DRENDO-1510 file (C-alpha; in Angstrom, 1 decimal, always signed):
<recs>
REC; n; res; u; v; w
REC; 1; UNK; -1.5; +22.6; +5.1 .
REC; 2; UNK; -5.3; +22.3; +5.1 .
REC; 3; UNK; -7.2; +19.8; +7.3 .
REC; 4; UNK; -10.8; +19.6; +6.0 .
REC; 5; UNK; -13.8; +17.6; +6.7 .
REC; 6; UNK; -12.9; +16.7; +10.4 .
REC; 7; UNK; -9.3; +15.6; +9.9 .
REC; 8; UNK; -6.9; +16.9; +12.4 .
REC; 9; UNK; -3.1; +17.8; +12.2 .
REC; 10; UNK; -2.4; +15.1; +14.6 .
REC; 11; UNK; -4.2; +12.3; +12.4 .
REC; 12; UNK; -2.4; +13.5; +9.5 .
REC; 13; UNK; +1.1; +13.5; +11.2 .
REC; 14; UNK; +0.4; +9.8; +12.1 .
REC; 15; UNK; +0.2; +8.9; +8.3 .
REC; 16; UNK; +2.9; +11.2; +7.4 .
REC; 17; UNK; +6.8; +10.8; +7.1 .
REC; 18; UNK; +7.3; +12.1; +10.5 .
REC; 19; UNK; +7.8; +9.6; +13.1 .
REC; 20; UNK; +5.2; +9.0; +15.7 .
REC; 21; UNK; +6.1; +10.5; +19.2 .
REC; 22; UNK; +5.3; +7.1; +20.9 .
REC; 23; UNK; +5.2; +3.5; +20.3 .
REC; 24; UNK; +1.8; +3.4; +18.6 .
REC; 25; UNK; +1.8; +3.3; +14.7 .
REC; 26; UNK; +5.5; +4.2; +13.8 .
REC; 27; UNK; +6.2; +4.5; +10.2 .
REC; 28; UNK; +6.5; +1.1; +8.7 .
REC; 29; UNK; +9.7; +1.6; +6.7 .
REC; 30; UNK; +12.9; +3.7; +6.6 .
REC; 31; UNK; +13.9; +5.6; +3.6 .
REC; 32; UNK; +15.0; +3.3; +0.8 .
REC; 33; UNK; +12.8; +0.5; +1.9 .
REC; 34; UNK; +9.5; +0.2; -0.2 .
REC; 35; UNK; +6.4; -2.0; +0.0 .
REC; 36; UNK; +4.8; -4.1; -2.7 .
REC; 37; UNK; +1.7; -6.1; -2.9 .
REC; 38; UNK; +2.5; -9.7; -4.1 .
REC; 39; UNK; +1.4; -12.0; -6.9 .
REC; 40; UNK; -2.0; -11.2; -8.7 .
REC; 41; UNK; -2.5; -8.0; -6.7 .
REC; 42; UNK; +0.2; -6.4; -9.0 .
REC; 43; UNK; -2.6; -6.3; -11.7 .
REC; 44; UNK; -1.1; -8.0; -14.8 .
REC; 45; UNK; -4.1; -10.1; -15.2 .
REC; 46; UNK; -7.0; -8.0; -16.6 .
REC; 47; UNK; -9.5; -10.8; -16.6 .
REC; 48; UNK; -13.2; -10.0; -15.7 .
REC; 49; UNK; -12.7; -10.9; -12.0 .
REC; 50; UNK; -9.2; -9.6; -11.2 .
REC; 51; UNK; -9.7; -6.1; -13.0 .
REC; 52; UNK; -12.3; -5.3; -10.4 .
REC; 53; UNK; -10.8; -7.0; -7.4 .
REC; 54; UNK; -7.2; -7.6; -6.7 .
REC; 55; UNK; -6.5; -9.4; -3.4 .
REC; 56; UNK; -4.0; -7.5; -1.2 .
REC; 57; UNK; -3.3; -10.7; +0.9 .
REC; 58; UNK; +0.5; -10.1; +1.0 .
REC; 59; UNK; +2.6; -7.1; +1.2 .
REC; 60; UNK; +6.3; -7.5; +1.2 .
REC; 61; UNK; +9.2; -5.3; +2.2 .
REC; 62; UNK; +11.1; -4.4; -1.1 .
REC; 63; UNK; +14.2; -2.5; -2.1 .
REC; 64; UNK; +14.1; +0.8; -4.0 .
REC; 65; UNK; +13.3; -1.0; -7.2 .
REC; 66; UNK; +10.4; -3.1; -5.8 .
REC; 67; UNK; +12.3; -6.3; -5.6 .
REC; 68; UNK; +11.3; -8.6; -2.8 .
REC; 69; UNK; +13.5; -8.8; +0.4 .
REC; 70; UNK; +14.2; -12.1; +2.1 .
REC; 71; UNK; +15.7; -13.5; +5.2 .
REC; 72; UNK; +18.0; -16.5; +5.5 .
REC; 73; UNK; +17.3; -19.1; +8.2 .
REC; 74; UNK; +21.0; -19.8; +8.9 .
REC; 75; UNK; +21.7; -16.1; +9.8 .
REC; 76; UNK; +22.0; -15.5; +13.6 .
REC; 77; UNK; +20.5; -12.2; +14.8 .
REC; 78; UNK; +22.6; -9.3; +13.8 .
REC; 79; UNK; +24.9; -11.3; +11.4 .
REC; 80; UNK; +24.9; -12.0; +7.7 .
REC; 81; UNK; +26.4; -15.3; +6.7 .
REC; 82; UNK; +25.2; -15.7; +3.1 .
REC; 83; UNK; +28.6; -14.7; +1.5 .
REC; 84; UNK; +30.7; -15.9; -1.4 .
REC; 85; UNK; +28.9; -18.5; -3.5 .
REC; 86; UNK; +25.7; -17.8; -1.6 .
REC; 87; UNK; +26.0; -14.1; -2.3 .
REC; 88; UNK; +26.0; -14.6; -6.0 .
REC; 89; UNK; +22.3; -15.3; -6.1 .
REC; 90; UNK; +21.2; -13.7; -2.8 .
REC; 91; UNK; +22.4; -10.1; -2.8 .
REC; 92; UNK; +22.7; -8.0; +0.3 .
REC; 93; UNK; +20.1; -5.2; +0.8 .
REC; 94; UNK; +22.6; -2.5; +1.0 .
REC; 95; UNK; +21.8; +0.3; +3.4 .
REC; 96; UNK; +22.7; +3.8; +2.3 .
REC; 97; UNK; +25.4; +5.9; +4.1 .
REC; 98; UNK; +24.0; +7.4; +7.2 .
REC; 99; UNK; +21.2; +4.8; +7.6 .
REC; 100; UNK; +20.3; +4.4; +11.3 .
REC; 101; UNK; +18.4; +2.0; +13.5 .
REC; 102; UNK; +14.8; +2.5; +13.0 .
REC; 103; UNK; +12.4; +0.6; +15.2 .
REC; 104; UNK; +12.7; -3.0; +14.1 .
REC; 105; UNK; +15.1; -2.0; +11.4 .
REC; 106; UNK; +18.9; -1.9; +11.9 .
REC; 107; UNK; +22.1; -2.0; +10.0 .
REC; 108; UNK; +24.7; -4.8; +10.2 .
REC; 109; UNK; +28.2; -5.0; +8.9 .
REC; 110; UNK; +29.0; -7.8; +6.6 .
REC; 111; UNK; +32.3; -9.6; +6.6 .
REC; 112; UNK; +33.3; -7.8; +3.3 .
REC; 113; UNK; +32.5; -4.4; +5.2 .
REC; 114; UNK; +29.1; -3.7; +3.3 .
REC; 115; UNK; +26.4; -2.1; +5.4 .
REC; 116; UNK; +23.3; -4.4; +5.1 .
REC; 117; UNK; +19.7; -3.8; +6.2 .
REC; 118; UNK; +18.3; -6.1; +8.8 .
REC; 119; UNK; +14.6; -6.4; +10.1 .
REC; 120; UNK; +14.1; -7.9; +13.6 .
REC; 121; UNK; +17.8; -8.6; +13.7 .
REC; 122; UNK; +17.8; -10.7; +10.4 .
REC; 123; UNK; +19.8; -9.7; +7.5 .
REC; 124; UNK; +17.8; -8.9; +4.3 .
REC; 125; UNK; +18.6; -9.9; +0.9 .
REC; 126; UNK; +17.2; -9.7; -2.8 .
REC; 127; UNK; +17.1; -12.7; -5.2 .
REC; 128; UNK; +18.9; -12.3; -8.6 .
REC; 129; UNK; +16.2; -14.2; -10.4 .
REC; 130; UNK; +13.4; -11.8; -9.4 .
REC; 131; UNK; +12.8; -9.4; -12.2 .
REC; 132; UNK; +9.6; -7.8; -11.5 .
REC; 133; UNK; +7.9; -6.1; -8.5 .
REC; 134; UNK; +5.8; -8.8; -6.6 .
REC; 135; UNK; +8.0; -11.7; -7.5 .
REC; 136; UNK; +8.7; -14.5; -5.1 .
REC; 137; UNK; +11.7; -16.8; -5.6 .
REC; 138; UNK; +11.9; -15.9; -9.3 .
REC; 139; UNK; +8.2; -16.3; -10.0 .
REC; 140; UNK; +7.2; -13.2; -11.6 .
REC; 141; UNK; +3.5; -12.2; -11.3 .
REC; 142; UNK; +3.6; -11.1; -14.9 .
REC; 143; UNK; +2.8; -14.7; -15.8 .
REC; 144; UNK; -0.8; -14.3; -14.6 .
REC; 145; UNK; -1.5; -11.8; -17.4 .
REC; 146; UNK; -1.7; -11.6; -21.1 .
REC; 147; UNK; +1.3; -12.4; -23.2 .
REC; 148; UNK; +3.9; -9.6; -22.6 .
REC; 149; UNK; +7.6; -9.2; -21.6 .
REC; 150; UNK; +8.7; -9.5; -18.0 .
REC; 151; UNK; +11.6; -7.4; -16.5 .
REC; 152; UNK; +14.2; -9.8; -18.0 .
REC; 153; UNK; +12.7; -9.3; -21.7 .
REC; 154; UNK; +11.3; -12.7; -21.7 .
REC; 155; UNK; +7.6; -13.4; -23.0 .
REC; 156; UNK; +5.4; -14.7; -20.2 .
REC; 157; UNK; +1.7; -14.9; -19.7 .
REC; 158; UNK; -0.8; -15.7; -22.5 .
REC; 159; UNK; -4.5; -16.6; -23.2 .
REC; 160; UNK; -7.4; -14.4; -23.7 .
REC; 161; UNK; -7.2; -11.3; -21.6 .
REC; 162; UNK; -4.7; -13.0; -19.3 .
REC; 163; UNK; -4.0; -16.2; -17.8 .
REC; 164; UNK; -7.5; -17.1; -16.8 .
REC; 165; UNK; -8.1; -18.9; -20.1 .
REC; 166; UNK; -5.1; -21.2; -19.8 .
REC; 167; UNK; -3.7; -21.1; -16.2 .
REC; 168; UNK; -0.4; -19.8; -15.2 .
REC; 169; UNK; +2.7; -22.0; -15.0 .
REC; 170; UNK; +3.1; -23.5; -11.4 .
REC; 171; UNK; +5.3; -21.8; -9.0 .
REC; 172; UNK; +9.1; -22.8; -8.5 .
REC; 173; UNK; +9.4; -23.5; -4.9 .
REC; 174; UNK; +11.3; -20.8; -2.9 .
REC; 175; UNK; +14.8; -22.2; -2.0 .
REC; 176; UNK; +15.0; -24.0; +1.2 .
REC; 177; UNK; +16.0; -21.8; +4.4 .
REC; 178; UNK; +14.7; -18.6; +2.7 .
REC; 179; UNK; +11.6; -16.7; +3.7 .
REC; 180; UNK; +9.9; -13.6; +2.3 .
REC; 181; UNK; +10.2; -10.5; +4.6 .
REC; 182; UNK; +6.5; -9.7; +4.8 .
REC; 183; UNK; +5.3; -6.5; +6.1 .
REC; 184; UNK; +1.7; -8.1; +6.1 .
REC; 185; UNK; +0.4; -10.5; +7.2 .
REC; 186; UNK; +2.4; -10.1; +10.5 .
REC; 187; UNK; +4.2; -13.3; +11.5 .
REC; 188; UNK; +5.9; -12.2; +14.7 .
REC; 189; UNK; +3.0; -10.6; +16.6 .
REC; 190; UNK; +0.8; -12.4; +19.1 .
REC; 191; UNK; -3.0; -11.2; +18.6 .
REC; 192; UNK; -6.0; -12.3; +20.5 .
REC; 193; UNK; -8.4; -14.5; +18.7 .
REC; 194; UNK; -11.1; -12.0; +18.9 .
REC; 195; UNK; -9.1; -9.3; +17.2 .
REC; 196; UNK; -6.8; -9.1; +14.1 .
REC; 197; UNK; -4.4; -6.8; +12.3 .
REC; 198; UNK; -5.1; -5.7; +8.7 .
REC; 199; UNK; -4.5; -3.1; +6.2 .
REC; 200; UNK; -6.8; -0.2; +6.8 .
REC; 201; UNK; -6.8; +1.7; +3.6 .
REC; 202; UNK; -8.6; +4.9; +4.8 .
REC; 203; UNK; -6.1; +5.1; +7.8 .
REC; 204; UNK; -3.1; +4.4; +5.6 .
REC; 205; UNK; -1.9; +1.9; +8.2 .
REC; 206; UNK; -1.8; -1.6; +9.5 .
REC; 207; UNK; -4.3; -1.5; +12.2 .
REC; 208; UNK; -5.9; -3.5; +14.9 .
REC; 209; UNK; -9.6; -4.5; +13.7 .
REC; 210; UNK; -12.5; -6.4; +15.5 .
REC; 211; UNK; -14.1; -9.7; +14.7 .
REC; 212; UNK; -16.1; -7.8; +11.8 .
REC; 213; UNK; -12.9; -6.3; +10.3 .
REC; 214; UNK; -14.0; -2.9; +11.6 .
REC; 215; UNK; -11.2; -0.3; +12.5 .
REC; 216; UNK; -10.4; -0.1; +16.2 .
REC; 217; UNK; -9.2; +3.1; +18.1 .
REC; 218; UNK; -7.1; +3.6; +21.1 .
REC; 219; UNK; -7.9; +5.8; +23.8 .
REC; 220; UNK; -5.2; +8.1; +25.1 .
REC; 221; UNK; -6.5; +8.2; +28.8 .
REC; 222; UNK; -7.8; +6.0; +31.6 .
REC; 223; UNK; -10.7; +3.8; +30.0 .
REC; 224; UNK; -12.6; +4.1; +33.3 .
REC; 225; UNK; -12.9; +7.8; +32.8 .
REC; 226; UNK; -13.7; +7.9; +29.2 .
REC; 227; UNK; -17.4; +9.1; +29.8 .
REC; 228; UNK; -16.1; +12.4; +31.0 .
REC; 229; UNK; -14.4; +13.2; +27.9 .
REC; 230; UNK; -17.0; +11.7; +25.4 .
REC; 231; UNK; -20.0; +13.9; +24.4 .
REC; 232; UNK; -23.4; +12.2; +24.6 .
REC; 233; UNK; -24.4; +10.3; +22.9 .
REC; 234; UNK; -21.0; +8.6; +22.9 .
REC; 235; UNK; -20.0; +7.2; +19.5 .
REC; 236; UNK; -17.0; +5.3; +21.1 .
REC; 237; UNK; -17.9; +1.7; +21.9 .
REC; 238; UNK; -15.5; -0.3; +24.2 .
REC; 239; UNK; -14.2; -3.5; +22.7 .
REC; 240; UNK; -15.5; -6.1; +25.2 .
REC; 241; UNK; -13.3; -9.2; +25.9 .
REC; 242; UNK; -14.6; -12.6; +26.8 .
REC; 243; UNK; -14.8; -13.4; +30.5 .
REC; 244; UNK; -12.0; -16.1; +30.1 .
REC; 245; UNK; -9.8; -13.9; +27.8 .
REC; 246; UNK; -6.3; -13.7; +28.9 .
REC; 247; UNK; -3.6; -11.0; +28.0 .
REC; 248; UNK; -1.7; -11.7; +24.8 .
REC; 249; UNK; +1.5; -10.0; +23.8 .
REC; 250; UNK; +0.9; -6.1; +23.6 .
REC; 251; UNK; -2.7; -6.8; +24.3 .
REC; 252; UNK; -4.1; -6.5; +27.9 .
REC; 253; UNK; -7.4; -6.3; +29.8 .
REC; 254; UNK; -9.1; -3.4; +31.5 .
REC; 255; UNK; -11.6; -3.9; +34.1 .
REC; 256; UNK; -14.0; -1.1; +33.8 .
REC; 257; UNK; -16.4; +0.4; +36.3 .
REC; 258; UNK; -19.4; -0.5; +34.1 .
REC; 259; UNK; -18.5; -4.1; +34.3 .
REC; 260; UNK; -17.1; -4.6; +30.8 .
REC; 261; UNK; -13.9; -6.4; +30.5 .
REC; 262; UNK; -12.2; -4.3; +27.7 .
REC; 263; UNK; -9.3; -5.1; +25.5 .
REC; 264; UNK; -6.3; -2.7; +25.5 .
REC; 265; UNK; -3.4; -2.2; +23.0 .
REC; 266; UNK; -0.1; -1.1; +24.4 .
REC; 267; UNK; -1.9; +0.1; +27.6 .
REC; 268; UNK; -4.6; +2.0; +25.7 .
REC; 269; UNK; -8.3; +1.0; +25.8 .
REC; 270; UNK; -9.6; -0.2; +22.5 .
REC; 271; UNK; -12.9; +1.2; +20.9 .
REC; 272; UNK; -15.0; +0.8; +17.7 .
REC; 273; UNK; -16.6; +4.0; +16.3 .
REC; 274; UNK; -20.1; +4.0; +15.7 .
REC; 275; UNK; -20.1; +5.9; +12.5 .
REC; 276; UNK; -17.8; +3.3; +10.8 .
REC; 277; UNK; -20.2; +1.5; +8.5 .
REC; 278; UNK; -17.9; -1.1; +6.8 .
REC; 279; UNK; -14.4; -2.5; +7.0 .
REC; 280; UNK; -11.7; +0.0; +5.8 .
REC; 281; UNK; -13.6; +2.9; +7.2 .
REC; 282; UNK; -11.9; +5.0; +9.6 .
REC; 283; UNK; -14.3; +7.8; +10.1 .
REC; 284; UNK; -13.2; +8.4; +13.6 .
REC; 285; UNK; -9.9; +9.9; +12.7 .
REC; 286; UNK; -9.6; +13.5; +13.8 .
REC; 287; UNK; -12.9; +13.5; +15.5 .
REC; 288; UNK; -11.6; +13.7; +19.0 .
REC; 289; UNK; -8.1; +14.2; +20.1 .
REC; 290; UNK; -8.3; +11.3; +22.7 .
REC; 291; UNK; -9.2; +8.6; +20.2 .
REC; 292; UNK; -6.9; +7.6; +17.3 .
REC; 293; UNK; -6.6; +4.7; +15.1 .
REC; 294; UNK; -5.0; +1.7; +16.8 .
REC; 295; UNK; -2.1; +1.4; +14.1 .
REC; 296; UNK; +0.5; -1.2; +14.4 .
REC; 297; UNK; +2.4; +0.6; +11.5 .
REC; 298; UNK; +1.6; +3.7; +9.6 .
REC; 299; UNK; +2.7; +4.0; +5.9 .
REC; 300; UNK; +5.1; +6.8; +4.9 .
REC; 301; UNK; +3.7; +9.9; +2.9 .
REC; 302; UNK; +5.8; +12.5; +1.4 .
REC; 303; UNK; +6.0; +16.1; +2.9 .
REC; 304; UNK; +3.0; +17.9; +1.9 .
REC; 305; UNK; +0.8; +15.0; +1.1 .
REC; 306; UNK; -2.1; +14.2; +3.4 .
REC; 307; UNK; -5.4; +12.5; +3.6 .
REC; 308; UNK; -8.6; +14.3; +2.6 .
REC; 309; UNK; -12.2; +13.3; +2.9 .
REC; 310; UNK; -14.5; +13.7; -0.2 .
REC; 311; UNK; -18.3; +13.7; -0.1 .
REC; 312; UNK; -18.9; +10.5; -2.1 .
REC; 313; UNK; -15.8; +8.6; -2.4 .
REC; 314; UNK; -14.3; +8.5; +1.1 .
REC; 315; UNK; -10.7; +9.3; +1.8 .
REC; 316; UNK; -8.3; +10.5; -0.9 .
REC; 317; UNK; -4.7; +11.5; -1.2 .
REC; 318; UNK; -4.2; +15.3; -1.5 .
REC; 319; UNK; -1.5; +17.7; -2.1 .
REC; 320; UNK; -0.4; +20.4; +0.3 .
REC; 321; UNK; -3.0; +23.0; -0.9 .
REC; 322; UNK; -5.7; +20.5; -0.5 .
REC; 323; UNK; -6.1; +19.5; -4.2 .
REC; 324; UNK; -7.1; +15.8; -4.8 .
REC; 325; UNK; -4.3; +13.8; -6.2 .
REC; 326; UNK; -5.2; +11.5; -9.3 .
REC; 327; UNK; -3.6; +8.6; -11.1 .
REC; 328; UNK; -3.8; +7.9; -14.9 .
REC; 329; UNK; -5.1; +4.5; -15.3 .
REC; 330; UNK; -6.1; +2.0; -17.9 .
REC; 331; UNK; -9.5; +0.3; -18.3 .
REC; 332; UNK; -11.3; -2.5; -20.4 .
REC; 333; UNK; -14.9; -2.1; -20.9 .
REC; 334; UNK; -15.7; -5.9; -21.1 .
REC; 335; UNK; -13.9; -6.5; -17.6 .
REC; 336; UNK; -15.6; -6.1; -14.4 .
REC; 337; UNK; -15.4; -2.8; -12.4 .
REC; 338; UNK; -17.4; -0.4; -10.5 .
REC; 339; UNK; -16.1; +3.1; -11.3 .
REC; 340; UNK; -18.8; +5.0; -9.6 .
REC; 341; UNK; -18.6; +2.8; -6.4 .
REC; 342; UNK; -16.0; +3.7; -3.6 .
REC; 343; UNK; -12.8; +2.0; -4.3 .
REC; 344; UNK; -14.7; +0.3; -7.2 .
REC; 345; UNK; -11.5; +0.2; -9.3 .
REC; 346; UNK; -8.6; -1.0; -7.4 .
REC; 347; UNK; -5.1; +0.0; -8.0 .
REC; 348; UNK; -3.0; -2.4; -10.3 .
REC; 349; UNK; +0.7; -1.3; -9.8 .
REC; 350; UNK; +1.7; -3.1; -13.0 .
REC; 351; UNK; -0.7; -1.0; -15.1 .
REC; 352; UNK; +0.6; +2.2; -13.5 .
REC; 353; UNK; +4.0; +1.4; -14.3 .
REC; 354; UNK; +3.3; +0.7; -17.8 .
REC; 355; UNK; +1.6; +4.0; -18.3 .
REC; 356; UNK; +4.5; +5.9; -16.4 .
REC; 357; UNK; +4.6; +9.6; -16.4 .
REC; 358; UNK; +3.3; +10.0; -20.2 .
REC; 359; UNK; -0.5; +10.5; -19.5 .
REC; 360; UNK; -1.3; +10.3; -23.3 .
REC; 361; UNK; -3.8; +13.1; -22.5 .
REC; 362; UNK; -6.5; +14.0; -25.2 .
REC; 363; UNK; -8.5; +16.8; -23.7 .
REC; 364; UNK; -7.9; +19.5; -21.0 .
REC; 365; UNK; -4.3; +18.5; -21.0 .
REC; 366; UNK; -3.0; +21.8; -19.7 .
REC; 367; UNK; -5.2; +21.3; -16.5 .
REC; 368; UNK; -3.3; +18.4; -15.3 .
REC; 369; UNK; +0.0; +18.9; -13.4 .
REC; 370; UNK; +2.5; +16.3; -12.1 .
REC; 371; UNK; +3.0; +16.1; -8.5 .
REC; 372; UNK; +6.6; +17.2; -8.2 .
REC; 373; UNK; +9.1; +15.4; -6.1 .
REC; 374; UNK; +12.2; +17.0; -4.8 .
REC; 375; UNK; +15.5; +16.4; -6.4 .
REC; 376; UNK; +16.7; +14.5; -3.4 .
REC; 377; UNK; +13.4; +12.4; -2.9 .
REC; 378; UNK; +14.0; +8.9; -2.0 .
REC; 379; UNK; +11.7; +5.9; -2.5 .
REC; 380; UNK; +9.8; +4.9; +0.7 .
REC; 381; UNK; +6.9; +2.7; +1.5 .
REC; 382; UNK; +4.4; +2.6; -1.3 .
REC; 383; UNK; +6.0; +5.7; -2.7 .
REC; 384; UNK; +8.7; +5.8; -5.5 .
REC; 385; UNK; +10.1; +8.5; -7.7 .
REC; 386; UNK; +10.1; +8.8; -11.6 .
REC; 387; UNK; +12.2; +11.0; -13.7 .
REC; 388; UNK; +10.3; +12.9; -16.4 .
REC; 389; UNK; +11.3; +13.6; -19.8 .
REC; 390; UNK; +12.1; +17.3; -18.8 .
REC; 391; UNK; +14.4; +16.1; -16.2 .
REC; 392; UNK; +12.1; +16.9; -13.3 .
REC; 393; UNK; +10.8; +14.2; -10.9 .
REC; 394; UNK; +7.4; +13.0; -10.1 .
REC; 395; UNK; +6.0; +11.2; -7.1 .
REC; 396; UNK; +4.6; +7.6; -7.9 .
REC; 397; UNK; +2.3; +5.8; -5.6 .
REC; 398; UNK; +1.8; +2.2; -5.7 .
REC; 399; UNK; +3.1; +2.2; -9.3 .
REC; 400; UNK; +1.0; +5.3; -10.4 .
REC; 401; UNK; +2.5; +8.8; -11.3 .
REC; 402; UNK; +0.4; +11.3; -9.4 .
REC; 403; UNK; -1.3; +14.5; -10.8 .
REC; 404; UNK; -3.5; +17.5; -9.6 .
REC; 405; UNK; -6.3; +18.9; -11.7 .
REC; 406; UNK; -7.2; +22.6; -12.1 .
REC; 407; UNK; -10.8; +21.9; -12.2 .
REC; 408; UNK; -10.8; +21.2; -8.4 .
REC; 409; UNK; -11.1; +24.5; -6.6 .
REC; 410; UNK; -11.8; +23.3; -3.0 .
REC; 411; UNK; -10.4; +20.6; -0.8 .
REC; 412; UNK; -12.2; +17.4; -1.2 .
REC; 413; UNK; -13.3; +18.2; -4.9 .
REC; 414; UNK; -12.9; +15.2; -7.3 .
REC; 415; UNK; -14.1; +16.8; -10.6 .
REC; 416; UNK; -11.4; +15.1; -12.7 .
REC; 417; UNK; -12.5; +11.6; -11.4 .
REC; 418; UNK; -13.4; +9.1; -14.4 .
REC; 419; UNK; -12.5; +11.5; -17.1 .
REC; 420; UNK; -11.9; +9.0; -19.8 .
REC; 421; UNK; -10.2; +8.9; -23.4 .
REC; 422; UNK; -11.5; +6.2; -25.5 .
REC; 423; UNK; -9.7; +4.0; -28.0 .
REC; 424; UNK; -11.2; +2.0; -30.8 .
REC; 425; UNK; -9.8; -0.8; -32.9 .
REC; 426; UNK; -10.5; -2.6; -36.1 .
REC; 427; UNK; -10.2; -6.1; -34.4 .
REC; 428; UNK; -11.0; -5.5; -30.9 .
REC; 429; UNK; -11.2; -9.2; -29.8 .
REC; 430; UNK; -7.9; -10.5; -31.3 .
REC; 431; UNK; -5.1; -11.0; -29.1 .
REC; 432; UNK; -1.7; -10.0; -30.2 .
REC; 433; UNK; +1.7; -10.2; -28.7 .
REC; 434; UNK; +1.6; -6.5; -28.7 .
REC; 435; UNK; -1.6; -4.3; -28.0 .
REC; 436; UNK; -3.7; -3.4; -31.3 .
REC; 437; UNK; -4.9; -0.1; -29.8 .
REC; 438; UNK; -1.7; +1.9; -30.8 .
REC; 439; UNK; -3.1; +5.2; -29.2 .
REC; 440; UNK; -3.0; +3.3; -25.8 .
REC; 441; UNK; +0.1; +1.1; -26.4 .
REC; 442; UNK; +1.3; +1.4; -22.7 .
REC; 443; UNK; +2.8; -2.1; -22.5 .
REC; 444; UNK; -0.5; -3.6; -20.9 .
REC; 445; UNK; -2.0; -5.9; -23.5 .
REC; 446; UNK; -5.9; -5.1; -23.9 .
REC; 447; UNK; -7.9; -7.3; -26.1 .
REC; 448; UNK; -11.3; -5.4; -25.6 .
REC; 449; UNK; -12.3; -1.8; -26.0 .
REC; 450; UNK; -9.7; +0.2; -24.1 .
REC; 451; UNK; -9.7; +3.6; -22.3 .
REC; 452; UNK; -7.3; +5.6; -20.4 .
REC; 453; UNK; -9.0; +7.6; -17.5 .
REC; 454; UNK; -8.2; +9.9; -14.5 .
REC; 455; UNK; -9.0; +8.1; -11.0 .
REC; 456; UNK; -8.7; +9.6; -7.6 .
REC; 457; UNK; -5.7; +8.3; -5.8 .
REC; 458; UNK; -6.8; +6.6; -2.7 .
REC; 459; UNK; -4.6; +5.5; +0.2 .
</recs>
């Protein structure tokens, strides 16, 4: 495996399928448990605002199909009491044979002998009325989009280019005593007021950040001696705590010799990195073996997939040979977006699922190759597995099937980015129950000038 542009093997391991060797940033999910962004972040709504920016405010633990997992308030720790009539609507999240305890994950035996996943001791269930990924309590996020069928085959949504023109139907309240099992935001972690935990895309992790939202790094050593291992000028800046700050949960305080009262996480001093210029930057990864992202949980990556840095677009996903990975996406020119900007066009899992493994390629098709998944590949984290028409399997990331491009000859190349195939229609502004642009009939209704394009796959 190649590690280019300052990335180290240790950094890539922390974001891979291998478990961390200590308690810092272990993988968020066991095999068979996936992650889904909730609500509008699924990307059904292609209005001008949401096509350019989908809020990733909630990420839930989900089953291999992407259906939301829930906990039941009446379940005591380590026991499932939703049985018989209750279990007709709330189905146990069945753990596969051989599943083992994994961090906060455990397996409990139901009264009927079924092995059920539990998180933090609480048994996990799916809801029979959830039909689409990103649903909560039977409320499908597909209702935010243009008129289309949901997972149950019912027409939902409506209006011009999504629900923005008419408003979506109100939510049906989640049944009493049931809660979504959220991976993010964290609801069981004590964090000092000066810090927070958020998804840091470039680190492929949930990580500790400062008041600006900038990534923080943990120092594997004595903070009082950090100057001895940091070249001058030192880019690692201790995270100062207020004089009246008190330890909170896994966060403690370090009295440094230079007079700074410094925050520490799980006994490791916390630092920001001078060359991180914006939230989501993690430019300190792999720069120095003594500092690493202060990850609360890292996201799974398949064997052979790693993070690669590019010259203009930041961090991308890459295959074992260093080739950049791409997704096939859909675009409407009348909608907002910023293709030339870093993360200017965010992933919309619903669109990726509609397109699937059929790239509908028009040019240079022989240069694009699916990212093959092994026959025994299992969905985990943001990764699922799709069956191709020829019987082979392809890795799917956040709803999008992934591909490599022969035009990339060096690690970090992104020569296939924004290669577009355009579609034209006789009536581009007429909304129909089915898309008018038959060449791009992927299931995602587009009422404007559409295109399918290749986009770099970013974590």
